[in-house]
N, C-alpha and C positions, 0 to 999 in steps of 0.2 A: 230939504226937498224930498218928497216921497220917491221911492224907487220906481222908475218907469219900466215895468215888466213887459215882456214881449209875448209870453204865452197867453192862452185863453184861461181865465179863472172863473169859477162859479161865484155867485153872490156870497156864499158862505166863506169861500177862500179869500175873496176880496175883503170881507169884513174882518177876518182874522189879521190879514196883512195891514189893515188900517187901524188895528188896535182894539177891536171890539172885545177881545178876551185878554186884554192887558198888553203892556209894552214888551214884556219878555217873550210872550208867545208870538207877538208880531215880529220880533227879531228872528225867532226860529223859523217862522213862515218865510220871511224875506230871504233867509239863507237858503232854504229849500228852493224858492223861486229863482234866485240868482243862479243856483247850481243847475237848475233845469234850463234856464236861458242859455247858459254857457254851452250846453250840449244840444241846443235848438229843440228842446222838448216842446211838444204842441200843447200840453196841458198837464195838470196834476191828476193822478188817479188814486183811488182809495186803497190803502193798505188793507188787504183782506185777511191776512194771517197776522193778527195783532201782536202775537208774542215776538218780541224783538230778539236780536242777538248782537252783542257789542264786541267789537274786535279789540278795543283798548281795555285790557284787563289788568294792566300792570301799573303799579304806583311809582313810576319813574319820578324822581325828585325834580327833574327838569320840566315836567309837564304842568307848570304853574297855570298857564292859560286854560287848560282843561279843567283844573280844579276850581278856578274862578267861575268858569262857565257852569259847571255842575252846581256850585253854590247858588248862582243866580237862578237856575232852573228850580232848585229846591225852595229858595226863598219866595219864588212866585207861585209855589204850590203845584208845579208841573211834575208829571211823571208818566211813565209808560203804563197805561191802564191795565193792559193784559200781562204786564211784566216782561222780563227779558232774561236770557241766559248770557253767559260771558265766555270769551276765550279763556284758556287755562291761566292759572296763577303762575307767577314767574319763578318761585323758589320753593325748595323743599330740602331743608337741612338734614333730615333723617334718611332720605333715600337717594341722594345724589352726593357725589364726592365734594365736600366743602371743608376747607381748612378754616382755622380761626380767623385768618385774614379775609378769606372769602365771605364769611358770615358777617364780619364787621363792615366790609364794603357794601354788601347787599342791604343790610339793615339800616345803615346810616346815610349812605350816599346814593347807591344805585336805585333801590326800591324802598327808600325811606318813607314814602308816602302811602305804602300799600294799605296799612290798617285804616288810615283816615279815608282813603279813596273808597275802600270797600264799604265804609259806613255811608258815604255819599251814594253809592250804588244801591244800597238797601233802601234808602229813602226815595230813590228814583224808580224802583220797581224790580230789583233783582228778585227772581222768583224764590230762591232758597240758597242757603250757604254752600251747597255742593254743586251749584249750577255752573261750573267752570270747565268747559271743554270746547275745543275747536270743532268737535263733532256733535253739535247740539242736536242733530237729527237722529242720534241713536235712540232706540226705543227707551232705554234706561234714562235718557236725558229728557225726553218727552216734548221737544220743540220740533214738531214734525209737520211741515206745511202739506197741504193737499195740492193735487194737480190744478194748475191755473191760478193758485193763490199769488197775490202780489205781496212782496216782502220789502222790508227796509233793513237789510243786513249789509255787512262790509267784509267779513272774513272771507278771503278769496276761495279757500277750499270748501267752505260751507255754502257759499253762493254757487260755486261750480256744481256741487252735489245736488243742491236744491233745484237748480235749473234743469240739470241733466237727468238725474235719477228719479226725482220726484215730480218733475214737470211744472214746478212753480216758476215764478217770474221775478227776477231781481237783477239789477245791474251790479257791476263791481264798484261799489261805492267806497268812499274813504271813511276813516274813523270820524266820529261825531255826526256825520251825515246819517249814520245808522240810527242813533238815538233821536236825532231831530225828526227824521221821517216817522219814527215810531210814536213820538209824542204828538206830532201834528196829525198823523193818520193819513198823510198823503205823500206821494213821491212823484217826481217828474216822469212823464211817459216818453222814453226814448230808448234806443238800443235794444237790450234784451227783453224789454217790456212790450215790444211791438212784434207783430207777426213777421214782418220783413226782417227785423233784426235778429230773428231766431233761425233764419235760413242759413244753410251751410255753403260756404265758399270753397270748401275743399272736400273731395271724396278721398278718404284714406283707405287703401286696400291692404289688408293684412294677409300676407302669404307666407307665414312662418310654418316650419315643420314641427314645432312644439309650442306649447302654451307660452306666450310671451310674458315676461315679468311686467306687472302693471307699472312699476316705477320707471322702467326704461322705455316701454312703449309710450307711456304718457309724456315722458321727456322728449322723445323723438318727435312726437306730434306737436307738442308745445313749441319746440324750437323752430319747427317748419312753418306752422300756421300763425304763430304769435297770437294776436287777439281775435283772429277769425274763428268762426264756428266750423268744426270738422264733422263730417258724416262718415262714420267708420263701418266698413263692411268686412266680413270674414272673421271677426272676433267672436261672434256667437258660436262658432265651431268649437272654441276653447272654453268659453264661460257659460254656455247654455243660453237659453232664452227666458229662464225664470229668474225674477228678481228675488232670489232667496238670500239668506245671510251671507253665504260664501260669495255670491255674485256681487252683492252690494259692497262687501269689504274690498273686493277687487276693484270695483269702479271708484270707491272712495280714494284709494291710493293712486289709481290711474289718473283720475281727475285732478287730484292735488298736484301731480307732476305736470299736467298740461297747464295748470294755472300758475305754477311757480317757475317752470322752465320756459314758459311763454306767458301769455296773459289771457288764457282761455276761460271764459265765464260760462260756456255752454258747449256741450258736445252731444252728438246723437250716435247711438250704436244700433245698427240695423238689427231688427227683430228683438231688441232688448229694452231700450229706453222708451218711455211712453209716447213721445211725439214721433219717434221713428217707427214704432209699431203701428201707429195710426196713419201716418202720412207717407212712410217709405221715402223713396227717392224724390218725391215731390218737394222735399225739404231742400233739395239742391238748387242753387240759383243757376240761371242760364250762364254758361261760360265758366262753370266751376273748374278748379284745378285739381289734378290728381297727384297723390303721393303713395307710392308702393313701398310697403315695409316687409322685408324678409329677415331671416335670421342674421344675414351678413350686415344689413343696415342697422339692426339693433346692436350688434357687436361693435360696429363703427362708432355709434353714438356713445356706447358705454366706455370705449377706450379713449374717447375725447375728453372725459372728465378729468380735470387737473387735480393733482395732489398739492395743496397749498399749505401743508403743515410747515411750521418753522424748521423742523428737522425731518424732511420727507423720507430720508433713508431709514428712519427708525420705525419700529413696530408700533401699532396702535395700542393705546392703554385705557381707552374708555369707549364703550359701545352704547349708543342710544337706539332703541327700537320703538317706533310708534309716533310718527309725525306725518299726517294727523294721528290723533289718538287711536290706539288699537281698539277694535270692536271686541265684543265678548268672544266671538268665534276665533278671531285672530289671537287674542290673548291666550286662550286655551291651547291653540295650536302651537304658539311659540313656547309656552310652558312645557308642553309635551316634547317638543324638539330639543329644547335646552336640557331638560332633565335626561332625556335619552342620550343626547350627544355627549354630555359630561360623563355619564356612566360608561358609554362605549369607548371613551378616550382613557378609561382607567383612572378617572379623577373623581373627587367628591365635590370640588369647587370649580367655578368658572375660572378661566385663565386670566381674564381681564375684568375690570369693573364693568358691569352690565346693568343697564337701567331700561326697564320697559315702561312706557307711558300710556295711560288710559284715562277714561273719564271717571270722576269720583264715584258715581253709583255703580259703574262696572267693576271698579276696584273693590268696592264694598261687598258686592255679590261674590266676586271671585275669592275674596279673603275667607269666605265661609266654606270654600271647597277644600278637600284634603290636598288637592293638587297645588294649592297656594303654599302650604307648608313645605311641600317637596321642592317647589321652585325656590323659595327663600333659603332652603337648606343648601342650595348650590352656591349661594352667595349673590345671586341676582337680586336686584331691587325692583320694586314696583312703585311708581310715582304717578301723580296726576298733573304735574307741571307741563309747561311748554318747553321742550328742549331748546328751541330757538332763544327763548328768554334766558335760559341757563348760559348760553354762549354769548349773551350780551355782556356778561362779566368779562372785562378785559384780561383778567388773570387766567381765564380758560384758554387763551390763545397759546399757552405753553403746553396744553394737553393735546394729545393726538386722538381726536375723537373720530370714531368710525360709526357709520350708520347705513341702513338699507332704505333710508328715506331720501328721495330726490329733492323734496322740499327743504329738508334740513341741510343737505349738501349745497343747495343753491344759495341759501341765505346765511351760511356760516362757513367756517374753515373745516367743517367735517368732511371726511373722505368717504365716498360711496363704495359699498361692496354689495354684490348680489347676496341674496338671502343665504344660500348655502355656503358661500365664501365666509360671510360674517359668522355664521354658526360654527364653522370649523375653527375660526380664530377664538371665538368665545369659549368653546369646549376644550381648546388646547390640542386639537387634532393636528394642526400644522402651524408653523410659524408664519407670520405675515411677511 
């Protein structure tokens, strides 16, 4: 019996659902329609930024249904016509601490299907072999939607950034929905695709005496508002009103923290982000709630983070920087800071294993800079993997991983440190 859909479909969409373009494409369409009906979508709308972005970038051996589905799509001749980028690869043996046992586990059990999976991805539309980054919107990555574009993405931090900083429209979808929507070219209209769904239920008032760290400010807001849309005032005092490279890097990390410590898919920053510049406080719904953030509130949130290392009394022995991936300006800044701090501490090498994560084309460009050699000379490593995937290896639970990423802290056993605190530990300036 054919699926009895609830939403309004066009003749073209009905025909696809009824099999006019083959049974496999009909199943893809039915999945998208069922997904929309679940969230009471009124209709399907056209994906206007055709380049997709897939969150499932890792060849976990357990994901057999995913590989079967991908083969079915390939056999039917389906693909994302404008191509897609991917979240980061899961492993890098050269630039992350990996024992022989780690390598064996990763290659044979944990990510044993990586090579085969990437071959499937190429057939389905992967734009190029270095297109693996959670920050697909970097200039170097080239997957940059325009304001008002409708997307079919799933990566939470990329969706958050595209909605907020670029003014595009995308819901927080799940893996596989992203590629299905990109193949079909339609997504359900609900939530953040609607004008009403983009209104703010919270007015967040920033009253700090110094520039707040984006990771902690985003965390505080995410914890408070959860999946609601916040409208933030007072932050432009610290980050300016121009969406330059520094501002965008700040908002990338801020947004990722709101998305991981809560479930924020969109935020508005007064005088900064596109919709807030255009509409101002008209974006606030009637009866909105307020949340005032000062320095004391940020410190309270920071001190609430648990230390869940197996041996919490011990010092950290591995630092990850860059989750989401570091932008070019961030990578250059961290390189300068690490090089300078190690020298100031009277050392030639970092005191603990230190790994910086960035997008492949950013890494490639930075590797041509003299600063790259200086950074590597300190013993720090530069990788393009996802540090979250690194921590999926159960053997890493014995490591005491430190980070300045609230996303990595939330999804792993890593312990969060403020930027300056982590830099002091890395350089050996002080003991943890």
